[in-house]
C-alpha positions as CSV (number, residue, x, y, z in Angstrom):
1,X,-98.5,-13.8,-39.6
2,X,-96.0,-13.0,-42.6
3,X,-98.7,-10.2,-43.9
4,X,-98.2,-8.1,-40.9
5,X,-94.4,-6.0,-41.7
6,X,-92.7,-4.6,-38.3
7,X,-89.1,-3.5,-37.5
8,X,-87.7,-3.6,-34.3
9,X,-86.2,-0.1,-32.7
10,X,-84.1,-0.4,-30.2
11,X,-83.8,2.5,-28.2
12,X,-82.1,3.8,-25.7
13,X,-82.8,3.8,-22.0
14,X,-80.2,4.5,-19.5
15,X,-76.5,4.4,-19.6
16,X,-75.9,0.4,-20.7
17,X,-79.1,-0.6,-21.4
18,X,-81.1,-0.8,-24.3
19,X,-85.0,-1.1,-24.6
20,X,-86.5,-2.4,-27.8
21,X,-89.7,-2.1,-29.1
22,X,-91.7,-3.0,-32.3
23,X,-93.0,-0.8,-35.4
24,X,-95.1,-0.9,-38.6
25,X,-93.1,-0.6,-41.1
26,X,-93.9,2.1,-42.9
27,X,-96.2,3.7,-40.8
28,X,-94.7,6.0,-38.3
29,X,-97.4,7.7,-36.9
30,X,-99.4,4.7,-35.1
31,X,-98.1,2.5,-32.7
32,X,-99.1,-1.1,-33.5
33,X,-101.8,-1.5,-31.1
34,X,-103.2,1.4,-32.7
35,X,-104.5,-0.3,-36.0
36,X,-103.5,-4.6,-35.3
37,X,-106.7,-6.5,-33.4
38,X,-106.0,-8.4,-30.0
39,X,-105.1,-11.4,-31.5
40,X,-102.8,-9.5,-34.6
41,X,-100.8,-8.2,-32.0
42,X,-100.6,-10.6,-30.0
43,X,-99.4,-13.4,-31.9
44,X,-96.5,-10.5,-33.1
45,X,-95.5,-11.2,-29.5
46,X,-95.4,-14.5,-29.9
47,X,-93.7,-14.3,-32.4
48,X,-91.4,-11.8,-31.3
49,X,-90.8,-13.6,-27.7
50,X,-89.9,-16.9,-29.3
51,X,-87.1,-14.9,-31.7
52,X,-86.0,-13.2,-28.9
53,X,-85.5,-16.4,-26.5
54,X,-84.1,-19.0,-29.3
55,X,-81.3,-17.1,-31.0
56,X,-79.3,-18.2,-27.8
57,X,-77.8,-21.3,-27.7
58,X,-79.5,-22.9,-24.2
59,X,-82.6,-25.4,-24.0
60,X,-84.2,-24.0,-21.9
61,X,-87.9,-25.8,-21.1
62,X,-90.8,-23.1,-22.2
63,X,-94.5,-23.4,-20.5
64,X,-97.2,-21.1,-22.5
65,X,-100.2,-20.7,-21.0
66,X,-103.2,-20.8,-23.4
67,X,-100.5,-19.4,-26.1
68,X,-103.9,-19.1,-28.5
69,X,-106.7,-17.5,-26.8
70,X,-108.0,-13.9,-28.9
71,X,-105.8,-15.7,-32.0
72,X,-108.5,-16.5,-35.3
73,X,-107.9,-20.2,-36.7
74,X,-104.9,-19.9,-39.3
75,X,-103.1,-18.0,-35.8
76,X,-103.6,-20.8,-34.0
77,X,-103.0,-23.8,-36.4
78,X,-99.1,-21.6,-37.3
79,X,-98.7,-20.8,-33.1
80,X,-99.4,-24.6,-33.0
81,X,-96.9,-25.4,-36.0
82,X,-94.2,-23.4,-34.0
83,X,-95.1,-24.8,-30.5
84,X,-94.9,-28.8,-31.6
85,X,-91.6,-27.3,-34.0
86,X,-90.2,-25.9,-30.8
87,X,-90.7,-28.9,-28.8
88,X,-88.1,-30.3,-31.3
89,X,-85.2,-28.8,-29.7
90,X,-87.0,-28.1,-26.2
91,X,-90.1,-29.5,-23.6
92,X,-92.8,-27.4,-24.1
93,X,-95.7,-27.6,-21.7
94,X,-98.8,-26.2,-22.9
95,X,-101.6,-24.8,-20.6
96,X,-105.1,-25.2,-22.0
97,X,-108.5,-25.3,-21.6
98,X,-109.4,-25.0,-25.5
99,X,-109.7,-28.7,-26.7
100,X,-109.1,-26.3,-30.4
101,X,-105.6,-26.3,-29.1
102,X,-105.6,-29.4,-27.7
103,X,-106.8,-31.4,-30.7
104,X,-104.6,-29.8,-32.8
105,X,-101.6,-30.7,-30.8
106,X,-102.4,-34.0,-31.0
107,X,-103.1,-33.6,-34.6
108,X,-99.7,-32.3,-35.5
109,X,-97.2,-34.2,-33.0
110,X,-97.4,-38.1,-34.7
111,X,-95.4,-39.1,-32.2
112,X,-97.0,-40.2,-28.6
113,X,-93.7,-38.2,-27.6
114,X,-96.7,-35.4,-25.9
115,X,-97.9,-36.8,-23.0
116,X,-101.4,-35.2,-21.7
117,X,-102.2,-34.7,-18.5
118,X,-106.5,-33.3,-18.0
119,X,-106.7,-31.3,-14.3
120,X,-109.4,-30.9,-13.1
121,X,-112.0,-28.9,-10.4
122,X,-113.7,-31.2,-7.3
123,X,-115.7,-30.3,-4.4
124,X,-112.5,-30.8,-2.6
125,X,-110.2,-28.6,-4.7
126,X,-109.3,-27.8,-7.8
127,X,-106.1,-29.4,-9.6
128,X,-106.4,-32.8,-9.1
129,X,-104.7,-34.7,-11.9
130,X,-107.6,-36.8,-13.8
131,X,-108.3,-38.8,-16.9
132,X,-108.3,-36.9,-19.9
133,X,-111.9,-36.7,-21.3
134,X,-112.6,-38.5,-24.0
135,X,-113.1,-35.9,-26.8
136,X,-109.6,-34.8,-26.2
137,X,-108.3,-37.7,-26.6
138,X,-106.6,-39.5,-30.3
139,X,-109.4,-41.3,-31.1
140,X,-108.2,-44.9,-32.3
141,X,-106.8,-45.1,-29.3
142,X,-109.7,-43.8,-27.5
143,X,-111.9,-46.3,-29.2
144,X,-109.6,-49.5,-28.9
145,X,-109.7,-48.8,-25.0
146,X,-113.6,-48.5,-25.5
147,X,-113.5,-51.9,-28.2
148,X,-110.5,-53.3,-25.5
149,X,-111.6,-52.6,-21.9
150,X,-114.8,-50.8,-21.3
151,X,-117.0,-53.1,-23.4
152,X,-115.5,-56.4,-22.0
153,X,-116.2,-53.8,-18.1
154,X,-119.7,-53.8,-18.5
155,X,-120.5,-57.2,-19.6
156,X,-119.3,-58.4,-16.9
157,X,-120.9,-56.1,-14.9
158,X,-124.2,-57.3,-17.2
159,X,-123.5,-61.0,-16.1
160,X,-122.9,-60.6,-12.8
161,X,-124.9,-57.8,-11.4
162,X,-127.9,-57.9,-14.1
163,X,-129.5,-55.1,-16.7
164,X,-130.4,-53.0,-14.0
165,X,-126.6,-52.3,-12.7
166,X,-125.3,-52.6,-16.4
167,X,-127.5,-50.4,-18.0
168,X,-126.0,-46.5,-16.6
169,X,-122.2,-48.6,-17.8
170,X,-124.0,-49.8,-21.9
171,X,-125.7,-46.1,-22.0
172,X,-122.4,-44.1,-21.4
173,X,-120.8,-46.6,-23.6
174,X,-123.2,-45.6,-26.3
175,X,-122.6,-41.8,-25.7
176,X,-118.7,-42.1,-25.7
177,X,-119.1,-44.2,-29.2
178,X,-121.2,-41.5,-30.6
179,X,-118.7,-38.3,-29.0
180,X,-115.8,-40.5,-31.0
């Protein structure tokens, strides 16, 4: 958020403690929350947090729960870049239900270092680990899976059980190819 100029203000709270707050540079009569949008406020808070905790000499992991909510596309992309950069030196865990974030993380991570785990809600409860949805996977590996595994399974069903048993599998394959 390079266009948003903020400065850190130190305030003494009690003996031996110092609190910090952010102030918009050059604006004295208003708090950042009076002027900034929710997304701008969030990106500043995220940047401040990362600046604070990465300044030390530790390698603690980071866990983020939907860090891009309320952010516009530009801030989303910058946040993803920063998370990927951070993952070079620390473990970064991101929980999200937003496919745009998952897609951007997939795109920005040029290696297979990113591990995606799908967690779904079943009729017996939430938190069941399962297959990542097709639309959240990288395109080429997903297509290779269809070509190398799923078509063979569908062909086997057709040959052994006939067209009626094959139909739902064939239809699902066509749908998945369209999604990819």
